[in-house]
N, C-alpha and C positions, 0 to 999 in steps of 0.2 A: 631265821628267816631273814630275808634279805630287805634291807631297808626300801629299795626301790619298788620291791614288789607288794611290801606293805601299803606305801603309797598308792601305787597302782590299783590295788584292792579298795583301798579306802576311796578312791576317788571316783571307783565305778564299782560298787560291789554286787551288781548284776550278776545272776549265775551264767555261767560259761558255757558255751557248745563248741568244744574242737574239735577242727576239720582239718587232716593233714592232706595236701593234695601230694601223691607220690607218682614223680612224673618220669616216663621214659625218655631220655635224651641220647641216646646213642645213634650212631651214623643213620641207622635206616630212617630216622625220624627227619633226616635233611630234608630241606627244600618247602614244600607244599605244608607237610605235617607240620612241623615247628611253627613255620608260619600262621598256620591256622588254632594251632595250639596257643600261640602267642596272644592271639585275639581272643581266644576264648578266655583266657586267664584275664585281661582287660575287661571284657563282660561281667566276668565273675565279681571284679571289685566295683564296677559301677553298679552291678543288679544290687549287692549287699548293702551297698551306701544310701540307696533308695530307703532304707526300712530303718526307721530310728532306733527302734527296740533290737533288731539282728544287730545294727553295727555295734553297739555295746556289749552283746551278747556272744555272738560267733567269733571264735579267734580260730585264724587260719594261719598254718604252717605249710612251707613248700620244702621237700625234699626231692631232689633229683638223684637218677642214677644213670651211669653209662658205665663205662671201666671204672670209675670209682664214685663212691656217694657223697653228695653234698649236701647239709642243710643250708639251703637258700634263703628262707627266711624262717627264723624262730616264731613260735606264737605270738601273734600280735593281734588286738581286736581289730573287725573290719574297717572300722574307721581310721584305722593306722596302715593299714594293708595298702601296699603298692606292689602291682602285679610287676614281676621282673620280666625280663626278655630273655629267652633262653636260646641256646645254641647246641646243636646237636654234633656230638662225635664219640667215639669209641664204644665199646661192646655192652652188654647187659648185666650190669651186677643184681640182679633183682633180689635173690635172698638175702644179700647184707643190707639193700636198703629198707625191705621188710622188717628186718630186726633192729634198723635204726629207729624206724616210724615208731614200731611198738615200745621201744625203750624212751623215747621222747616222750611218748604219751604217759606212761609210768612216772617219768620225773615230773610232768606237768600236774598231773592228779596229786601228787605230793605236795606241790608248791599250792593247791586249792585248798588241800585239808589244813594246811600250815596256816594259811589266810583265813579260814572258815568260811570259804565260798563254796557254793554249792555247783554243780555240774550235770551236765547232759552225758549220755553214754557216746564217748569221743568217735569220729567218722574217719577211716582212712581210705581212700580214694584214689586207687591206683590206675594208671593209664599206661599202656606199653602196647608196641606194635611188633615185638618179638618174643622170643624164649629166652628164659635165663642163660647166661654163660657162669654161672657160678652155683653152688649148691645152693637148694631151696628146703630142703627136708626140714630142718630145724625152724626155719622161718614159717614155713607152713603149719608144723605141728602148733606153734605158739598163737598163729590165726586162730586156729580150732580152737585152743585151750580158753584164748579170750573172747573168741564168740559165745563159747558155752556158759561162761560165768559172766555175759553180759558185759563185758569190760571194754569191748569195742564192737563197732558194725565197720566189716571191710569190704570195701565195694571195688572190683574189678572189672576195667573195661579194655577190650581188645580193640586197637586201631588194625585197618587192613595189614595183613602178614602177621599178625598176633598168634601164637599157637594156642588155640582155644582149647584144646584139649588137655593141655598142659595144665594151663589157669584153673579149669574145673577142677583139677587135682588137687591144686594147691589151697583153694579157697573153701568156704562152708557157700556161700551166697553165689547162685548160677551165674558166671560172668556175663557180660554183655557185650554184644559187638556194637562198634561205633558204625553208623551209616555213613559211608564215604567220609568225610572230612568235616562231619557236623559238631565241631567243638562247641561253636557258638550256642546252641541250642543245648547240647550236654551241661555247659556253665550254666545255661539259664534255668535248667532243670533242678541243679544242684544246688543252686543259689535259693531258689523257690522253695527245695525240699527242706533246707536247713534254716531258711526264715522259720517254716511251718512248727520245726522241732523248738525253735529259739522262743516261740510265742506259746510254747504248750506248759505244763507243767514239770519239772523235774522228775524224770521216771515215767510218765505218761507216756503211752505207746500213740505214736501218731503215724496213720497212713500215708504212705507216700503216693504221690501221683504216679501212674504208668509211664515207663519212658519214651513215649511216642515221640515222635519226630526226629528223634538222634540214636535210636539203636534198632538195629536190625531184631525181627521176632522169629 
């Protein structure tokens, strides 16, 4: 057990609600898309911090994927989270990104257990506007295993240009198609949803609001 982790959980022993944002920053996300995504991240930061309980319980991490995969933000509680400004370039290493997300969730769960901290089912929220340029079979299989044992809730959102058929094959939950560039509305929904979870009992089923306003039906 690391001392800084022990101190962190002693100061804030609240159960944790981990959420990874898995974000496509390949070349096709350039221009208006990446600008709207960055604005959406700012909205997410602001909204989470309006809720005194959520900002202690919700933990946010960010992984970006383009030609390579980068952990832009390790897990921090919402009150410590600062939205980064992302830039777009490169290809779409989606398979590697999925595996990295599931790996850091597994590591984080061990940290919770070592420190005796309860946690909610982790969320992974993937946003992409393309198709993977690497192998996704293994990552897809891992999503299915984790969903089956309720180890993770994996959501996929396709921005204009995304290969929705490929996403549907890869994930368990039906992928949602973003309406235009409604990133701000998407992140408002995500913030409200994860706040609802953080106000529930660990293990309790929380009905989510329908994604009206930002997803195409």
